[in-house]
N, C-alpha and C positions, 0 to 999 in steps of 0.2 A: 311380800318377800319376792326377790328376784332370784332365779335359779338359771344357770346356764346348762343346757343339754349337751352332753359330750357325745355328739353323733353328727355325722354328715348324711345320715339316712333320712330323707325328707318324709318318708312314711312313718318312721318312728316319731319324728318331731310332731307330725299331725296328730298321732294317737296320744302322745303324752300331753300335748297342749289341750286336746279335746277333753281329756279326763281331769287334768289338774287346774287349768285356768278357772273353771267355774267354782272352784273351791277358794279362789282368791289369790292364787300364786301367779306371778308373771314369769313365764318361761321364755328364754331366748335360745335360738339355735346358735351353733357356732358361727354360721354364716351371718346371722343378724348382729353378732358381736364382732364381726370382721376377723374371726379366728380361722386361720387355714392350718389345720393340724389333722394328720391322719395317724392315729396311734396304732402301733403294731400289736395285734391281739395274739400274743404268744403264750398266754396262760393256758393251763390244762383244765381249768374249771370255769364255769360261768362267773363265779365270784371273782376269780382272778382277773378275767378280762374286763368285767364291769369296773373293778377297782383301777385297773391300768388307765382306762379312758377317763373316769371321773377325776382321778388324781392328776392326770396331765393337765386338765382344764383348771383344776383348783390351783395347781402349782404355777400356772401361767397367769392367772387372773386374781387369785386370792378371794374369789367369789364362791358362793355355794354352787356345787356342781352335781349333776345327776347323770348317770350312765346306766343303760340297760344292756345286758348281754343275754341273748336268748337263743334257743334252738329247739330242734325237733329230735326227740329220742324215741326210736322205734324198737320195740321189744324184740322182734325177730332178728334185728341187726345188732343185738347186744348194746343198745343205747345209741347207736350211730344214727344219723351223722353228728348229733350232740353239739359240742362246742365248735365243730367244723361245719355246721349247717350252711352258712353263707358260702363257703368255699367247697362244698361237697363235690361239685363237678369240675373243680379247678378254677384257675384265674383266667381271664377276668370273671368275676362273679356274675352269674346269670340265673335268675329265678326259674325260668322255663327249663334250662338244662339241668338244674338241680332236681326239679320235679321229675323230669324224664328219667334221670339216673336212678332216683329212688323207686319209681314205678318199675323200672327194669329189675332192680335188685329184689323186689318183692314179687316178681313174676312167679306164679304157682304157689305162693305162700298163703296159707289160710289164716294164720294169726297175724292180723294187720294192726294190732293195738299199738298205740303210740301216745306220748305225752309231749305237749309243748311246755317248755320251762322258761321262765324269765327271772333273772336276778337283777335287781336294781341296787346300785351302790349310790348312796347319797352322801356327799361330803359336805358337812355343814360349814358355816362361816368360820368356825374355830378349827377346821381341818380334821374333824373327827368323822370317820367312815361309819355308815350304818347300812345294813343289808336287808333287803326285802325280797322274798322268793314267792313266786306264784306259779301254779301249774294248771293245766287243763288236759284232762284225759279225753282221748278220742281214738280214731283209727285212720288208716290211710285208705283213701278211695282207690278207684281203678282208672280214673281219668281226671283231667283238670276240669273243674266246674266253676262257674261264676266269674265275675269280672271285677269284684271289689277286693281290695287288699293287696297283699304283696307276699313274696317269699313262697312258703309252702301252703298258703291259704287256699289255693284251688284244689288241693288234694287232702287237706286235713279235715276230717269229718267229725262232727259232734251232733248227736241226735238226728242223723240222717241228712245233715246239711253241711256243705263245705263252709269254712270260714269266709271264703270269697263270695258266698251267696248271702251273707248277712250284712245288714247295715252296720255302720260303725258303732252305733249304740248297742245293737244286738251282740256284736262281737265283744265290745268292752265289758258287757255284763257277765260274760263267762270266760273270757280269754285269760291266758297265762299272764299277760302284761297287765290286764285289768285287775286281776287278783293281786299282783304285786303292788300296783299303784294304790289300791285301796288300803293295803297295809302301810305304805308310805304316807298316805294322806292321814291316816289315824295317828301316825307318829308325829307328823308335822303339826297337827292340831294341838298336840301337847307341848310343842317346843316353845 
């Protein structure tokens, strides 16, 4: 089955392909399909933003589409940056600036617990939307660690290691996106 990924984020494309293609699905990035589209993520929830992106690709192509909207929710910041994770430090988006702003916001804070959340919206060939939510509990470190990954990976800690210190396979086994994709894969097997 062919699925178009509703994202221009090359890192998300790599993660999604790495996890779904071994299961027999062929995933195409927007770029691979010649689609130049940047969907405004003006929803107030992960579900709304994932749906906006997947729906735009489905409406344009009529093909099955998949979008992920994800973010980091920090307990001491009442769930922020949440749906605004990518733009936390403003436009243009910059992972390092986002990390530094978050570390500054947590200066002197002892409760550094946080959750990464991923919501996948899969729109099937018939135009029906299906949602899959994955989470990963962890905490915010005190400095950027590791060189692998993207976004908040250098400061999001799980079992004493930053996401950015884990191989792709190690991260996939525990990550928010990995958990959501496993739910999606179970659903697709029954389709």
